[in-house]
N, C-alpha and C positions, 0 to 999 in steps of 0.2 A: 093524276096531283093537282089541284086544285086551290087559290084563293081567294079570298074573301072583299070581293069588293063593288061599292055600292048596293049595298045590303047583299048579294048574290056570292052565288059559288061558280067561280070563272075556271075553265080546265087552265091548265098551262103545262106546254109541250117543251120538247127540247127537240132542235131540228139533228138528224142525221149529219153525221162529222163533227159535234163541237167536242171536243175531246172531253171525258171526264165523264163518274157516272150519274145518268140524266137528274134521280133522287137526289143524291148529296146538291148537285147543281140548283133545283129549285128550290130546297130548303135554302142555301146561300145566298138566293136572288130573293127571297121572301126576308130574309135579315139585310141586304142591301142597301144602306141608307138610300141614295139617289131614288133606288127603285121604291122602297116604303113613303119619298116624297112625292114619287108618283102619281102611286095609288090615293094617297090623299086627298091630291088635287083631281085625281079624277071621282073621288067619294062628292066630294063638293062639285061635280060637274053636273049642269042638267042637260046640256046638248047632246050628247051620246049615252049611249050604253056599251060596256066594256063586254065582247062575248068570248073572248078569248085572248091568251095570251104566249108568244112562243116564244123562247129564247134562242136567236140564231147565232149567234157566237159571245164570248168570251174573251178575256184578257185579264189575266193576274197580276199582280204587282208582289212580287216576291222578296225576301230580305232574309234574313238570317236565322232570323226567330218565327217565320210565319210566310202562308202564302194567302192571298185572300184578293175578292173580285177586285180588277178595277175600274172596266169598261165592259158594258153589258150592252149587245146589239140585240133588240127586242122588235119583234113582230105584234104589233096588237091588233085584233079585228075588231073596231069601233063602228058602232050604228046608229047614224041617226034617228029622230022619232018617224021620220018617212021613209024610214028603209032604207037610206044610200047610204054604202060603206065608206067610209074614210080611210083615202091612204096613209098607214100611219105603222110605219117602219123608222125605225130611229135610237142613236145611241144613248146608252144612259150611263152618263159617269157622275154627275154633279157640279158642284160650282166651285169659283177659284176667286180666288183675290188679288188685285194688282196693288200698286201702293204709288201716287202721284207725290212726290217728292219737288217741292217748291223751294226753290232758294232766290228770296225776290232783291236784286240791287241794289245798292243808294241810287240808281238809276232811275229806281219803279217799276225794274225789267223782271219778269217770273222765269226763273231758269229750273228745265227740267229734266230730272233725272232718267236717262233711259237707256237702254244698252241693244247691242245687233246680235240678233240670234238667225241662227240658220233653221229655215223651217222646211224642209224635205218636199212637205204637201204639196208646197206652192213656188216648189223649186228653186228658191231665192231665200237670202236672209233679209228682217224688216228691223226697223226700230220699233222696241217695247217697253211698258213701262216694266220694271223689277215685278215677277209675280210671289205668292208664296199662299200662307193661310193668316186669319184673324182667329188668335186665339181666344179662349171665355173672357178674359180680361180685356178684349179688344185692341190687343196690340199687333201687331204685321209682325209674322214671325217667318223661319224657310229660310233656305241658304241664301238666297240675297240676302234678305236681310240682315244675315252672321256675317258676309262680307261688307255692305254697305257700313254697318258699325265699326269696322276697321279703317276703311277709309275718309268714314265723313262723323270722327269721331264727337262732334259738336250735333249729331239730329239722331237723335232717341226715338225710334219708332213704335214707341209705346204710350199705351195711356198713361196721361190726359194729353200727349203731345200728337196724337193721331185721332182724327175724327172720321165717319162715314160719311164722304162725300154727297153720294144720293141722297140718304137722309139731311142732310144741310138744304138740298138742293130740292126737296121735295117736302119737309117735314113730317116724313112716315118713317117707321121704324122698318127695319130689314128689305132695305130697297134693293134689287139689284137690277145690273145690263143683260136680258137675254139675248143672244148671240146671234146663234143658229135655232128658232125655236120650230123651224120646219125637218129639220135631220137630228135635232138632241138636244138635252135636256141642259149643255152647259148654262150656265149663267155666272157674273162678276160682280164682285162686293168691290167699290174702290175706294180707298182707305187714302185720306189726304193729310200729309203732315206741310205746312208752309211756317216761312220763318222769314223774316228781314235778318237781310246778312251783311256786314262790310264788305268792304270791297278785297281786304286782305283775304278772309274766309271764304270766299268766292275762288278766288285764286289757288287756294289751297287745296280746295276741294278738285277745282281743275286737274292743281298738279300730281295730286293723289292718282288721278282716274287715268294721265300720261303714265304715270310711271308704273301701275296696277301694268295699265297694258302690255308693257314692251315686257312683263314677266313671262316667259313660254310658259310656267305651272301653271297659269291662269286661264280658264276656259271660257269666261264673258267680259268683257269689256266697255264701259261705263262710260257717258260724257254727257255734260250741261247743252242744252240745247232751249233758245229763247223758248216761250209758250207759243208767242203767234208764228213761230218758224216752222213747228213742228208739220201743221198740215200738208206742207208742201214736199215733207222729208220722209213721211212713212208711211204705210195703207195698212198700219192694222186697224180694227175698229175699237180694241179695248181703250186704246192712245186716246186713237181721236173722238172719241165719244168722252170719255172723262176729261179731256183738255178741253173740249166743248161745255159741258157740265160746269167745269172750274170757271170760265170766262162768262158765262153766262150769271152766275153765281156775282162774281167780280161784278160784274158792272151791277146788278143789283144792291151790292153794299154799297156804290157811287164808284166814284171815280180815282179815291184815295181810298182804297179797302183797310177795314179793318182788322179782314179777318184773317188773324195769324194764331197757326194752332202753337206756335211757339215765339218766343219774341228774341231779340238779337242780345248775345250770352250763355244761351241758354239751349237747351238743355245740358248739360255736363257729362261726359262717361259717370257711366255709377262704378 
């Protein structure tokens, strides 16, 4: 079994012990969007040649309708022009989106919506930004977006009220944070919603979060934290990087920033 990469036919194998038919797995891998993206980047790379690809493990996302590839563990043999082989085992899962929701108080303090999530891989819970996806229209979607639509009725995470924070900071489209490029293809886009609110709207948001946290059916609890306090409260790289970039953008805009994606009193619930 082979794939075409860098204008050459490269063998693809499946490691023993990987569940599933080898030919079927390779066919699925060829159509797996994160792997297709990796191949496209490799095609444009002049520093190495891909000489072999091995699928070492797969994780499927299953639903009532179908089962599809979710995460793949890949070993690729990459060889530099001087003949040196580059270590190259990584997970391939694609990107995600976090939403930086900032409510600016009358005192000029940006309050960020965060939630605490248990992360078994590191053995404890961390404060994070709400995660999801950005659809083709540029709106933030997913489970967090649905819950926050109920808890924050005057916050609409849809265009034109959200923007791409990284594009805003760099002036270039399709910018993403690369979180662990040594071991994973994971990349993160950051959607920004920022609104100037009155004291009542801010208090109402905090009250809604507190009430939801007391609901035993809710699995996620949200809170508002001042932007400048977050560095000492979380070790999540996506949150810390996003807040740092926002602070830099606001500093560039001036002491009294005009950067608001929504004005006070809007958007109203649809």
